[in-house]
PAKOLZA-113771 format. One record per residue: x, y, z of N, C-alpha, C in turn; residue in one letter. Coordinates in steps of 0.2 Angstrom, whole numbers, padded with zeros to 4 digits, always signed. Each point is the difference from the previous one (the first is absolute). Example, Ala and Ser with C-alpha at 12.3 -4.5 7.8 and 13.67 -1.06 7.14 Angstrom:
+0066-0028+0039-0004+0006+0000+0004+0006+0000A-0002+0005-0004+0004+0006+0001-0004+0005+0003S
This chain:
+0004-0006+0000-0004+0007+0000+0003+0005+0000M+0000+0006-0003+0004+0004-0002-0001+0005+0006P+0004+0006+0001-0002+0004+0006+0002+0007-0003F-0002+0005+0001+0001+0008-0002+0002+0003+0005S+0006+0003-0001+0002+0006+0004-0001+0009-0003L-0003+0004+0003-0001+0005-0002+0003+0007+0003R+0004+0002-0004+0005+0006+0003-0003+0006-0002A+0000+0006+0006-0002+0006-0002+0004+0006+0000G-0001+0005-0001+0005+0007+0001+0007-0002-0001L+0001+0001-0009+0007-0003-0002+0003-0004+0002A-0002-0006+0002+0004-0006+0001-0001-0005-0006C+0005-0005-0001-0001-0005-0002+0003-0005+0002A-0004-0007-0001+0002-0006+0002+0004-0003-0005I+0006-0004+0002+0003-0005-0004+0001-0005+0004T+0001-0007-0006+0000-0008+0005+0006-0001-0005F+0002-0004+0006+0005-0006-0003-0002-0008+0004S-0001-0003-0004-0002-0007+0002+0004-0006+0000V+0002-0003+0005+0003-0007+0002-0005-0003+0003H+0003-0007-0001-0006-0005+0003+0004-0002+0005A-0004-0002+0006+0002-0002+0007+0001-0008+0000L+0004-0002+0003+0000-0008+0001-0007-0004+0002A-0002+0002+0004-0006-0003+0005-0006+0005+0001A-0007-0002-0001-0005+0004+0002-0001+0002+0005P-0003+0005+0003-0002+0001+0007-0007+0002+0000V-0001+0001+0006-0009+0001+0003+0000+0006-0001A-0006+0003-0001-0002+0006-0002+0002+0005+0008P+0002+0006-0001-0001+0003+0006-0002+0008-0001C+0001+0003+0006-0002+0008-0001+0004+0004+0003T+0001+0005-0004+0005+0005+0001-0002+0007-0001Q-0001+0006+0004+0000+0005-0003+0007+0005+0003Y+0002+0002-0005+0008+0002+0002+0000+0008-0002I+0001+0004+0004+0001+0007+0001+0007+0003-0001T+0002+0004-0005+0009+0002+0002-0001+0007+0003V-0005+0004-0003-0001+0005+0004-0009+0003-0002D-0004+0003+0003+0003+0002+0008+0000-0007+0005P+0002+0002+0006+0002-0006+0005-0006-0003+0003P-0005+0002-0001-0007-0001+0005-0004-0003-0004S+0000-0007-0004-0005-0003-0003-0006-0001+0003P-0006-0001-0006-0007+0000+0003-0003-0006-0002T+0003-0003-0005-0003-0006-0004-0002-0004+0005S-0006-0004-0001-0001-0005+0003+0000-0007-0006T-0003-0006+0003+0002-0003+0007+0007+0000+0003P+0005+0000-0005+0007+0000+0003+0003+0004-0002C+0003+0004+0006+0005+0006-0003+0006-0002+0003T+0006+0003-0005+0006-0001+0000+0004+0006-0001T+0004+0001+0002+0005+0006+0000+0006-0001-0001W+0005+0002-0004+0006-0001+0000+0005+0004+0003I+0006-0001+0003+0004+0004+0005+0006-0002-0002S+0005+0004+0001+0007+0000-0003+0003+0000+0006V+0006-0004+0003+0004-0002+0005-0005+0001+0006N-0006-0004-0001-0005-0001+0006-0004+0005+0003S+0001+0008-0001-0001+0004+0002-0004+0006-0005T+0005+0001-0003-0003+0006-0005-0003-0002-0007N-0006+0003-0001-0004-0002-0006+0004+0002-0006T+0000-0005-0005+0003+0001-0005-0005+0006-0005A+0004+0004-0002-0004+0005-0005+0004+0002-0006S-0001-0004-0005+0005+0001-0005-0002+0004-0007Y+0002+0006-0002-0002+0002-0007+0002-0004-0005Q-0004-0001-0006+0001-0005-0006+0003-0005+0003N-0004-0004+0006+0003-0006+0001-0003-0006-0003S+0004-0006+0000-0004-0006-0004-0001-0004+0007T-0005-0003+0000-0002-0005+0005-0001-0006-0003V+0002-0005+0001-0001-0008-0002-0002-0004+0007S-0005-0003-0003-0004-0006+0006+0000-0006-0002V+0003-0005+0003+0000-0006-0001-0001-0004+0006D-0008-0004-0003-0002-0004+0006+0005-0006-0001P+0003-0004+0005+0003-0005+0002-0003-0004+0001A+0001-0006-0001-0003-0009+0002-0001-0001+0005A-0004+0004+0003-0001-0002+0008-0007+0001+0000T-0003-0001+0005-0007+0001+0004-0002+0003+0005T-0003+0006+0004-0005+0003-0005+0004+0004-0005P+0005+0005+0000+0002+0003-0003+0006+0003+0002C+0005+0000-0003+0007+0003+0001+0002+0004-0007T+0003+0006+0002+0001+0005-0006+0006+0000+0000T+0004+0001-0005+0008+0003+0000-0002+0006-0005F+0002+0006+0004+0000+0007-0004+0005+0003-0003I+0000+0004-0004+0006+0003-0003-0003+0007+0000T+0005+0004+0003+0000+0007-0001+0005+0003-0005L+0000+0006-0005+0003+0001-0004+0000+0008+0000N+0004+0004+0001+0000+0007-0001+0004-0001-0008S+0001+0006-0002+0005+0000-0006+0007-0002+0002T+0002+0000+0007+0006-0001+0001+0001-0005+0004K-0004-0003+0002+0000-0006+0003-0003-0007-0003T+0003-0007+0003+0000-0004-0004-0006-0005+0002A-0002-0005-0003-0007-0003+0004+0003-0007+0004S-0004-0002+0006+0001-0002+0003-0005-0008+0001H+0004-0006-0001-0006-0007+0000+0000-0003+0008N+0002+0004+0003-0001-0003+0008-0004+0006+0005S-0003-0004+0005-0005+0004+0005+0004+0002+0004S+0008+0000+0000+0003+0003+0005-0001+0007+0001I-0001+0005+0004-0001+0006+0001-0006+0003-0001G-0004-0004-0003-0008+0001-0002-0004-0003+0005V-0003+0006+0004-0004-0004+0004-0007+0002-0003S-0004-0007+0001-0008+0000-0002-0005+0000+0004I-0005+0004+0001-0005-0001+0007-0007+0002-0002D-0004-0004+0001-0001-0005+0003+0003-0006-0004P-0001-0007+0001+0002-0004-0004-0005-0001-0004I+0001+0000-0008-0008-0002-0004-0001-0007+0001A-0007+0000-0002-0003-0006-0001-0003-0004-0005T-0003-0006-0002-0002+0000-0007-0008+0000+0001T-0003+0001-0005+0002+0001-0007+0002+0007-0001P+0004+0001-0005+0003+0007-0001-0001+0004-0007C+0001+0006+0000+0000+0004-0004+0004+0005+0001T+0003+0005-0004+0006+0004+0001-0001+0007-0003Q+0000+0004+0005+0000+0007-0003+0006+0005+0002V+0004+0002-0005+0006+0003+0001-0001+0008-0001I+0003+0004+0005+0000+0007-0001+0008+0002-0001T+0000+0004-0005+0007+0002-0002+0000+0008+0000I+0006+0001+0005+0001+0008+0003+0002+0004-0008N-0004+0005+0000-0003+0003+0005-0008-0005+0000P-0002+0002+0006-0007-0004+0002-0005+0002-0004S+0001+0005-0005-0005+0002-0005-0002-0005-0006T+0008-0003-0001+0000-0004-0005+0000-0008+0002S-0005-0002-0001-0002-0007+0004-0002-0004-0007A+0002-0007+0000-0002-0006-0003-0004-0003+0004V-0007+0000-0002-0006+0001+0004-0003-0008-0001S-0001-0001-0005-0002-0007+0001+0000-0005+0002S-0003-0005+0002+0003-0005+0003+0003-0006-0005S+0005-0004+0004+0003-0004-0004-0002-0007+0003V-0003-0003-0004-0003-0007+0002+0007-0005+0000D+0003-0003+0006+0005-0004-0001-0003-0008-0002V+0002-0003-0005-0002-0006-0002+0004-0006+0005S-0005-0005+0002+0003-0005+0005+0005-0005-0004P+0002+0001-0006+0004-0003-0005+0005+0004-0004S+0006-0003-0002+0005+0003-0004+0000+0007+0001E+0002+0002+0006+0002+0007+0000+0006+0001-0003I+0000+0007-0004+0006+0002-0002+0001+0008+0003S+0004+0004-0003+0002+0006+0003-0003+0006-0004S-0003+0005+0004-0001+0007-0003+0005+0006+0001T+0002+0002-0004+0004+0006+0003-0005+0007-0002R-0001+0005+0006-0003+0004-0002+0005+0007+0001I+0001+0004-0005+0003+0005-0001-0004+0007-0003A+0002+0005+0004-0003+0006-0001+0006+0004-0006V-0005+0002-0005+0004+0003-0004-0003+0007-0003T+0000+0005-0004-0003+0005-0001-0006+0000-0004S-0001-0006-0005-0006-0002-0004-0006-0001+0006E-0004+0001-0004-0008-0001+0000-0001-0008+0000V-0004-0003+0003-0002-0007-0002-0007+0000+0002A-0005-0002-0002-0006-0001+0001-0002-0006+0004S+0002-0007-0004-0001-0006+0004+0007-0005-0004S+0003-0005+0004+0001-0004-0005-0002-0008+0002I-0001-0004-0003-0003-0007-0001+0007-0004+0002E+0000-0004+0006+0005-0005-0002-0002-0007+0005V+0001-0005-0002-0003-0007+0001+0001-0001+0010P-0004-0002+0002+0000-0003+0006+0005-0003+0001S+0004-0004-0004+0006-0005+0001+0006+0004-0001S+0000+0006+0000+0006+0004-0001+0001+0006+0004A+0000-0002+0009-0001+0005+0004+0009+0000+0002V+0003+0005+0001+0007+0001+0001+0005-0003+0004A+0005-0002-0001+0005-0001+0005+0007+0004+0000S+0000+0003+0007+0006+0005+0000+0005-0003-0001S+0005+0005-0002+0008-0003+0001+0004+0006+0002S+0006-0003+0003+0003+0005+0005+0002+0006-0003A+0000+0001-0006+0003+0006-0004-0004+0002-0006A-0002+0006-0002-0003+0001-0006+0005+0003-0003S-0003+0002-0007+0005+0006-0006+0001+0005+0004T+0006+0005+0000+0002+0006+0002-0002+0004-0006T-0004+0004+0000-0002+0006-0006+0005+0005+0001E+0004+0000-0006+0005+0005-0001-0003+0006-0002A+0000+0007+0001-0002+0006-0001+0004+0006-0004T+0006-0004+0001+0006+0007-0002+0004-0005-0005G+0007+0005+0002+0006-0005-0003+0007+0003+0004S+0004-0004-0001+0007+0001+0004+0002+0006-0002L+0004+0005+0005+0006+0005-0003+0004-0002-0004P+0006+0003-0001+0004+0001-0004+0005+0001+0006T-0002+0004+0005+0005+0001+0006-0004+0000+0007S+0003-0001+0005-0003-0002+0006+0001+0006+0005F-0004+0001+0005+0001+0003+0005-0003-0001+0007E+0002-0001+0005-0001-0004+0006-0001+0005+0008W-0003-0002+0003+0001+0001+0006+0002-0005+0004S+0002-0001+0008+0003-0006+0003-0003+0001+0007S-0002-0004+0003-0001+0000+0007+0007+0000+0004S+0001+0000+0005+0004-0002+0005+0002-0008+0001G+0004-0003+0003+0001-0006+0000-0007-0002+0004P-0005-0006-0002-0006-0002+0002+0000-0007+0004L+0006-0004-0003+0000-0007+0004+0008-0002+0000I+0000+0001+0006+0009-0003+0002-0001-0007+0003S+0006-0002+0002+0002-0006+0003-0002+0001+0008A-0002-0005+0003-0002+0001+0008+0004+0000+0004E+0001+0005+0005+0005+0000+0005+0001-0006+0004A+0005-0003+0000+0001-0006+0004-0001-0007-0004G-0002+0001-0007+0000-0006-0003+0005-0002-0004S+0006+0002+0001+0007-0002-0002-0001+0001-0007G-0004+0003-0003-0001+0000-0008+0002+0009-0001I+0004-0001-0006+0003+0008-0002-0003+0004-0003D-0004-0003-0006-0004+0003-0005-0006-0004-0003G-0005+0004-0002-0006-0002-0004+0002+0001-0006I-0001-0004-0005+0002+0002-0007-0005-0005-0005K+0000+0003-0006-0001-0004-0005-0010+0000-0001D-0003+0004+0002-0008-0001+0001-0004+0000-0007P-0004-0006+0002-0007+0000-0004-0006+0000+0004S-0004+0005-0004-0006+0002+0004-0007+0000-0004I-0005-0003+0002-0007+0000-0003-0004+0003+0006V-0006+0004-0003-0005+0002+0004-0006-0005-0001Y-0001-0003+0004-0006-0006+0000-0003+0000+0006Y-0008+0000-0001-0004+0000+0004+0000+0005+0007D+0002+0005-0002-0001+0005+0005+0007+0003+0003G+0006-0004-0002+0006+0001+0004+0006+0000-0006A+0006+0002+0001+0005+0000-0002+0004-0008+0002Y+0001-0002-0005+0006-0007+0003+0006+0001-0004H+0005+0000+0006+0008+0002-0004+0004-0007+0004V+0003-0003-0007+0005-0004+0002+0007+0002-0001F+0004-0002+0003+0008+0004-0001+0005-0004+0002A+0006+0001-0001+0005-0005+0002+0003+0003+0006S+0001-0002+0006+0004+0000+0006+0008+0000+0000T+0004+0005+0001+0007-0001-0002+0003+0001+0007A+0006-0006+0001+0006+0001+0006+0005-0003-0002Q+0005+0000+0005+0006-0003-0002+0002-0005-0003E-0007-0004+0004+0001-0008-0002-0003-0003-0005S-0004+0006-0004-0003-0002-0007-0008+0004+0000G-0004-0005-0005-0006+0005-0001-0006-0007+0003Y-0006+0002+0000-0007-0002+0000-0005+0006-0001N-0007-0004+0001-0005+0006-0002-0004+0002+0005M-0005+0005+0001-0004+0002+0005-0006+0002-0005V-0007+0000+0004-0005+0002-0001-0004+0005+0003Y-0001+0004-0002-0004+0009+0004-0004+0000-0004I-0007+0002+0004-0005+0003-0003-0004+0004+0004T-0003+0006-0004-0003+0006+0004-0006+0002-0004F-0004+0006+0003-0005+0001-0004+0002+0008-0004T+0006+0003+0003+0001+0008-0001+0007+0000+0001D+0004+0003-0007+0008+0001+0002+0000+0004+0006F-0005+0003+0002+0003+0004+0007+0002-0005+0005A-0004-0006-0001+0001-0004+0007+0005-0005-0002D+0003+0000-0006+0006-0007-0001+0006+0001+0004A+0003+0006+0003+0004-0003+0004-0002-0002+0008G-0006-0002+0002-0002-0004+0006-0003-0005-0002S+0001-0003-0007-0004-0006-0002+0005-0007+0003A-0004-0005+0001+0003-0005+0003+0005-0004-0006S+0005-0004+0002+0004-0004-0004-0001-0006+0001F-0002-0005-0006+0000-0005+0001+0005-0004-0004Y+0007-0002+0002+0006-0003-0003-0003-0007-0002Y+0000+0000-0007-0001-0006-0005+0004-0007+0001L+0006+0002+0005+0003-0008+0002-0004-0003+0004D-0005+0003+0004-0005-0003+0003-0005-0005-0003Q-0001+0001-0006-0004-0004-0005+0004-0004-0002S-0003-0004-0005+0002-0006-0005+0006+0002-0004S+0000+0007-0001+0006+0002-0004+0005+0000+0003I+0002-0002+0006+0006-0002+0006+0005+0006-0002G+0005-0004+0004+0006+0006+0002+0005-0001-0008T+0006+0002+0002+0004+0001-0007-0001+0005-0005G+0003+0001-0005+0001+0006-0005-0006+0000-0004Y-0005+0004+0002-0004+0003-0004-0001+0009+0000R-0002+0000-0006+0001+0007-0002-0004+0004-0004A+0000+0005-0002-0002+0005-0005-0010-0002-0004A-0004+0000+0006-0006-0004-0001-0004+0004-0006P-0005-0003-0003-0004+0003-0005-0007-0003+0001E-0006+0003+0002-0006-0004+0002-0006+0003-0004V-0004-0006-0003-0005+0002-0005-0004-0007+0000F-0007+0000-0002-0006-0004+0001+0001-0003-0007Y+0002-0005-0001-0002-0005-0005-0008-0002-0002F-0003+0005-0002-0008-0002-0002-0001-0008-0001E+0003-0003-0005-0001-0005-0001+0001-0007+0004P+0003+0001+0004+0000-0005+0005-0004+0002+0007Q+0000+0006-0001-0003+0003+0008+0003+0001+0005K+0008+0001-0002+0004+0001+0005+0005+0004-0002L+0002+0002+0008+0005+0006+0000+0007-0003-0002W+0005+0003-0002+0007-0002-0003+0006+0005+0003Y+0004-0002+0004+0005+0005+0003+0006-0003-0004L+0003+0004-0004+0006-0002-0004+0005+0002+0003V+0006-0003-0001+0007+0003+0004+0006-0005-0001Y+0005+0003+0003+0007-0003-0002+0002-0004+0006Q+0003-0006-0001+0002-0004+0005+0007-0002-0002N+0004+0002-0004+0003-0002-0004-0002-0005-0007G-0006+0000+0000-0003-0002-0006-0005+0006+0000N-0006-0002-0005-0005+0005-0001-0006-0005+0003A-0002+0001+0005-0004-0003+0003-0007+0004+0002A-0006-0004+0002-0005+0002+0002-0006-0004+0005Y-0002+0003+0004-0005-0002+0005-0008+0002-0002S-0006-0005+0002-0005+0002-0002-0005+0000+0008T-0005+0003-0001-0004+0002+0006-0007+0002-0003N-0005-0003+0003-0009+0001-0002-0001+0007+0005A+0005+0002+0003-0005+0006+0004+0007+0005+0001D-0001+0006-0004+0007+0003+0002-0001+0004+0006I-0005+0000+0005+0000+0002+0007+0002-0006+0005T+0001-0005-0003+0004-0005+0005+0007+0000-0001D+0005+0001+0002+0007+0000+0000+0002-0006+0001P-0004-0005+0005+0004-0006+0001-0003-0005-0005S-0003+0002-0005-0002-0004-0005+0003-0002-0006G+0007+0004+0000+0004-0001-0006+0003-0007+0000W+0000-0003-0007+0003-0006-0001+0009-0001+0001T+0001-0005+0001+0007-0001-0002+0004+0003-0006A+0004+0003-0001+0003+0000-0006+0000-0006-0005P+0000+0004-0006+0000-0005-0005+0004+0005-0007K+0003-0004-0005+0003+0005-0003-0002-0001-0008T+0001+0004-0002-0001+0000-0008+0004-0003-0006F+0005-0001+0003+0006-0005-0004+0001-0004+0006Y+0005-0006-0002+0002-0005+0004+0008+0003+0002S+0003+0005-0003+0007+0002+0000+0000+0006-0003S+0005+0004+0001+0001+0007-0003+0001-0003-0006E-0004+0005-0006+0001-0002-0006+0006+0003-0003P+0001-0004-0007+0008+0000-0003+0000+0008-0001A-0005+0002-0003+0002+0008-0002+0001+0005+0004A-0004+0000+0006+0002+0003+0005+0008+0000+0004I+0001-0007+0001+0007-0002+0001+0005+0002-0004T-0001+0001-0007+0006+0001-0005+0000+0007+0001A-0006+0006+0001+0000+0005-0001+0003+0005+0007A-0002-0004+0007+0000+0005+0005+0009+0000+0002R+0003-0004-0001+0008+0000+0002+0000-0001+0008G+0001+0003+0003+0002+0000+0007-0006+0004+0003S-0005+0003-0002-0004+0003+0001-0008-0006+0003N-0004+0004+0000-0007-0005+0004-0005+0002-0005A-0004-0006+0001-0007-0002-0005-0004+0005+0005W-0004+0003+0000-0004+0004+0005-0007+0004-0005V-0005+0001+0005-0005+0004-0001-0005-0003-0005D-0004-0005+0002-0004-0003-0005-0006+0003-0001M-0003+0001-0005-0007+0003+0000-0003-0003-0004W-0006-0001+0002-0005-0005-0004-0007+0005-0004V-0002+0000-0006-0004+0003-0003-0003-0003-0005I-0007-0001-0001-0004-0004-0005-0003+0004-0004C-0002-0002-0007-0006+0002-0004-0005-0005+0000D-0003+0002-0007-0004-0006+0000+0001-0007-0001T+0005-0002-0004+0002-0006-0002+0006-0002+0005D+0005+0003+0003+0006-0001+0002+0001+0003+0006S+0005-0001+0004+0003+0002+0007+0008+0001-0001C+0003+0006+0001+0007+0000-0002+0003+0001+0007Y+0005-0002+0000+0006+0002+0007+0004+0004-0003L+0002+0005+0003+0005+0004+0000+0005-0001+0005F+0008+0002-0001+0003+0000+0004+0008+0004-0002S+0003+0000+0005+0006+0004-0001+0007-0004+0002S+0006+0002-0003+0006-0003+0003+0006+0006+0003D-0003+0004-0001+0005+0006+0005+0005+0001-0005D-0002-0001-0006+0008+0000-0006-0003+0004-0006N-0005+0004-0001-0003+0002-0004-0005-0003-0005G-0002-0006+0003-0006-0003-0005-0006-0002+0004Q-0005+0003-0004-0007-0003+0002-0002-0006-0003L-0001-0005+0004-0004-0006-0004-0006+0000+0001F-0003-0004-0006-0007-0002+0000-0001-0006-0002R-0004-0005+0004-0003-0007-0002-0006+0001+0001S-0004-0006-0003-0007-0001+0000-0003-0007+0000S-0007+0000+0000-0003-0006+0001-0008+0000-0002T-0004-0003-0001-0006+0001+0000-0004+0002+0005S-0005+0004-0001-0005+0001+0008-0002-0009+0002V-0003-0002-0005-0002-0008+0001+0005-0003+0005A+0006+0001-0002+0005-0006+0005+0004+0003+0004D-0001+0007+0001+0003+0005+0007-0001-0004+0005F+0004-0001+0005+0006+0004-0001+0006-0005-0004P-0002-0007-0001+0004-0004-0004+0003+0002-0006S+0003-0002-0005+0003+0000-0005+0005+0007-0003G+0001+0002+0006+0003+0006-0002+0007-0001-0003M+0001+0004-0008+0003-0002-0004+0008+0004+0001G+0005-0002-0004+0006+0003+0001+0001+0007-0002E+0003+0005+0005+0000+0007+0002+0005+0002-0006P-0005+0006-0004+0003+0003-0007+0002+0008+0003V+0004+0002-0001+0002+0008+0001-0005+0005-0003V-0003+0003+0005-0008+0005-0002+0003+0008-0001A+0007+0000+0003+0002+0006-0002+0007+0001+0005L+0004+0003-0004+0008-0001+0002+0003+0009+0001E+0005+0001+0004+0003+0005-0001+0006+0000+0005D+0005+0005+0003+0005+0000+0003-0002-0003+0008S+0004-0003+0004-0002-0002+0005-0004+0004+0004Q+0002+0005+0001-0003+0005+0006-0006+0003-0004Y+0001+0002-0006-0007+0002-0004-0006-0003+0000A+0002-0008+0001-0007-0004-0001+0001-0006+0007L-0002+0003+0007+0005-0005+0004-0006-0004+0003F-0005+0001+0003-0004-0004+0003-0007+0001+0003E-0004-0002+0002-0006+0002+0002-0007+0002-0004A+0000-0005-0006-0005+0002-0005-0008+0000+0002S-0003+0004-0004-0008-0001+0002-0002+0001-0006N-0005-0003-0002-0004-0002-0007-0006+0002+0002V-0004+0004-0004-0007+0002+0002-0003+0001-0008Y-0008-0002+0002-0005+0002-0006-0003+0006+0002S+0000+0005-0004-0003+0008+0000-0005+0001-0004V-0003-0005-0003-0005+0000-0004+0002+0003-0008G-0005-0002-0003+0000+0002-0009+0005-0004-0002D+0002-0006+0001+0005-0004+0000+0008+0002-0001G+0000+0004+0005+0008+0002+0004+0001-0003+0005T+0006-0002+0001+0003-0002+0005+0006+0003+0002Y+0001+0002+0007+0006+0005+0004+0004-0004+0003L+0006+0001-0002+0007-0003+0003+0003+0004+0003L+0002+0000+0007+0004+0002+0005+0008-0004+0002I+0004+0003+0001+0005-0004+0000+0006+0004+0004V+0002-0001+0007+0005+0004+0003+0006+0000-0003E+0004+0007+0002+0006+0000-0003+0005+0004+0005A+0006+0001-0002+0004+0002+0006+0002+0006-0004I+0001+0007+0002+0001+0005-0002+0007+0002+0000G+0003+0004-0004+0008+0005+0002+0000+0000+0005N-0005+0002+0004+0002+0001+0008+0000-0004+0004D-0002-0007-0002+0001-0005+0003-0007-0002+0005G-0006+0004-0002-0006+0000+0003-0005-0004-0005N-0004-0004+0003-0004-0005-0004-0006+0006-0002R-0004-0002-0007-0005+0003-0003-0003-0005-0004Y-0006+0003-0004-0003-0004-0004-0001+0003-0007F+0002-0005-0006-0002+0001-0006-0007-0003-0002R-0002+0002-0005-0006-0002-0002+0000-0002-0010S-0005-0004-0001+0000-0003-0007-0009+0001-0001W-0001-0002-0006-0007-0002-0002+0001-0005-0006T-0004-0003+0000-0002-0006-0006-0006-0002+0000S-0002-0001-0008-0008-0003-0001-0001-0007+0001A+0006-0005+0002-0001-0005+0004+0004-0003+0006S+0000-0005+0003+0004+0000+0005+0006-0003-0003I-0001-0003-0006+0005-0004-0003+0003+0005-0005D+0000+0005-0001+0000+0005-0004+0007+0003-0001G+0001+0005-0004+0006+0005+0000-0003+0006+0004T+0006+0001+0006+0000+0005+0005+0001+0007-0003W-0002+0004+0001+0000+0008-0003+0002+0003+0006T+0004+0006+0001+0002+0004+0004-0008+0004+0001G+0000+0002+0007-0005+0005+0003+0004+0004+0004L-0001+0000+0006+0006+0003+0003+0006-0004+0003A+0005+0000-0004+0005-0005+0000+0007+0002+0001D+0001+0006+0002+0006+0005+0000+0001+0002+0008T+0007+0000+0002+0001+0003+0006-0003+0008+0000E+0000+0003-0005-0002+0007-0002-0008-0001+0001S-0003-0004-0003-0005+0000+0000-0003-0008+0003N+0000-0001+0005-0001-0006+0005-0009-0001+0000P-0001-0008+0001-0007+0001+0003-0001+0002+0008F+0005-0002+0002+0001+0004+0006+0007-0001+0006A+0000+0006+0000+0009+0001+0003-0002+0005+0005K+0006+0001+0004-0001+0005+0005-0001+0007-0002S+0002+0001-0007-0001+0006-0003-0005+0002-0004T-0005-0004+0000-0007+0001-0001-0006-0001+0005N+0003-0002+0007-0003-0001+0005-0002+0006+0005V-0004+0003+0003+0000+0006+0005-0003-0004+0006V+0004+0001+0005+0001-0003+0006-0006+0004+0004F-0003-0002+0004-0004+0000+0005+0005+0003+0007D+0003+0004+0001+0004+0002+0004+0007-0001-0003G+0005-0002+0004+0006-0001-0003+0002-0004-0004D+0002-0002-0005+0002-0005-0003+0004-0006+0003A-0003-0005+0003+0003-0006+0004+0002-0005-0004W+0001+0000-0006+0004-0006-0004+0001+0006-0007T+0005-0004-0004+0003+0002-0006-0002-0005-0005K+0000-0007+0004-0001-0005-0006-0008-0001+0001S-0003-0002-0007-0007-0001-0001+0000-0007-0002I+0000-0006+0006+0002-0005-0003-0006-0005-0001S+0000-0007+0000-0003-0006-0002-0007+0001+0004H-0004+0000-0004-0008+0001+0002-0006-0003-0003G-0007+0002-0001-0004-0002-0003-0006+0006+0000E-0002+0000-0006-0007+0004+0001-0005-0002+0004M-0003+0005+0002-0005-0003+0004-0006-0001-0004V-0003-0008+0000-0005-0003-0005-0007-0001+0003R-0005+0003-0003-0006-0002+0002-0005-0006-0004T+0005-0001-0005-0003-0006-0004+0004-0004+0000H+0000-0006+0004+0003-0004+0004+0001-0007-0004V-0001+0000-0007+0000-0007-0002+0006+0001-0004D+0002-0007-0004+0005+0000-0003+0002+0004-0007Q-0004+0004+0000+0001+0003-0006+0004+0005+0001T+0000+0003+0008+0004+0006+0002-0002+0006-0003L-0007+0003+0000-0003+0005-0005-0001+0005+0005S+0004+0005-0002+0000+0008+0005-0004+0005-0006I-0002+0005+0005-0002+0006-0005+0007+0004-0002S+0000+0003-0005+0006+0004-0001-0001+0006+0003P-0005+0002+0004+0000+0006+0004+0000+0000+0006C+0003+0005+0003+0003+0001+0008+0002-0006+0002N+0005-0001-0002+0004-0005+0002+0002+0001+0007L+0000-0007+0005+0004+0000+0005+0005-0006+0001Q+0007+0003+0001+0004-0007+0001+0003+0000+0006Y+0001-0006+0003+0002-0002+0008+0008-0003-0001L+0003+0004+0004+0009+0000-0003+0003-0001+0006Y+0006-0002-0002+0005-0001+0006+0004+0008-0001Q+0002+0001+0007+0007+0006-0001+0002+0000+0006G+0006+0003+0000+0005-0001+0005+0004+0006+0003L+0001+0001+0006+0003+0006+0003+0008+0000-0004D+0001+0007-0003+0006+0001-0005+0006+0000+0005P-0001-0001+0006+0006+0000+0004+0001-0006+0004T-0005-0006-0002+0003-0006+0003+0004-0004-0004A+0005-0005+0003+0005-0001-0001-0001-0008+0001T+0004-0005-0002+0002-0006+0002+0000-0006-0005G-0002-0006+0002-0001-0005-0006-0008+0001-0003D+0001+0000-0005-0009-0001-0004-0004-0003+0003Y+0001-0007+0004-0007-0003+0002-0001+0005+0008N+0004+0004+0001+0001+0002+0008-0004+0007-0002T-0001+0002-0006-0003+0007+0000-0005+0002+0001L-0003+0005+0003-0006+0002+0002-0006+0001-0004P+0000-0004-0005-0007+0003-0004-0007+0000+0002W-0002+0005-0002-0009-0001+0002-0003+0003-0007S-0006-0001+0002-0006+0002-0006-0002+0004+0001L-0001+0004-0006-0004+0007-0001-0003+0000-0006G-0006+0004-0001-0004+0002-0004+0000+0006-0005L+0001-0002-0006+0000+0005-0005-0007+0001-0004L-0004+0006+0000-0005+0002-0004+0003+0004-0005T-0005-0002-0005+0001+0004-0006-0002+0006-0002Q+0002+0007+0000-0002+0008+0000-0002+0002-0007T+0002-0004-0004-0001+0002-0009-0003-0006-0002N-0005-0002+0000-0005-0005-0003-0004+0005-0005S+0000-0004-0004-0004+0004-0007-0007-0002+0000A-0003-0003+0006-0007-0002-0002-0002+0001+0009C
């Protein structure tokens, strides 16, 4: 039996359909994003973010996915133009619990823009419906009742501008530093996503004896310095050399991946990013270091693994601290198995193309590459390139020391300049899946910096994390 959704006041409804594996019993949900005081009966449901604050997102996307349980469990996804979708009920409170049978009424912020017709949920073969606000007017859309939507952990990021050819930034002071008394000297190499109402940071811990990793979460950067540390050697990741993490949600497997170096290219998985104890023991993409890496790196190290996927393939980037950026690949279907022999994706002199690469999709078929370099003054900075494909030719964007992607010379600090190095970091991502999609607008970059007066062995230097915010966005 088909159902009809009718939208008013300059709203349009779009749908994506995916079949669920098992039928579910009918259920009832009235879901209100804004205002926070629902009046619908027989069951009233409202959505809260961080358990207390009612969500209110302009131009939001709301996905509702009835799970295969009775009487009614719903995974709810909230997307603003900057946030990624969630297919977990963690951090989302629903009150009261809905009962059978069920219809759905969804109100989208602002409250005058409502999807008001009821949605009858079929008791068999439920699939997924994605409801998105656009600027077009839709009168009604007929969809089979067998096509009620399943939410995913991330949805497409809409690009509304383009990258500039030069960049300007402001910087915070140090936000995250080693805990006093921990024996750790530096916090380095961050990877960050914003998911389910919180920032999730994975970073290296550095000390004289070596490296491991830490997980830190907070809801506001103002609170980052007081956030608790969970040292990942307490999980099945274990002790020993683990460093330079990258985190993303691999949607085909419904798993979070943490990619890092352990002398090889390693990864761990977790069904729940908010449970740091849930990471699995390390596995590696290769049985041993690939011959191409060994031949190229000389006495230097194989470091800084980075994974990004397109529709068909997943790519592993890595550096050799010797001027070569490597790329290997496998199919999305086979990932993480089947990674091929690395090839050189880009090369330059040793310090001009040193380490810490990031690759992102920025919309309109454009990919952004960022690589750390060491400048003539001995300080770290970032160069950037773009390409029409992940495995294509990289063209310089802001790729010189005089026109860098990010260097102390194009950063204005909040107070005194606490670092002269803008080093290994990550774009703040709200689209959390394996495509690493970001908006080209109003970029934020979490990076490692260092007191310029600090001296000592590299592993004992007191690196801290700070935040860059783009100040010359073209959109």
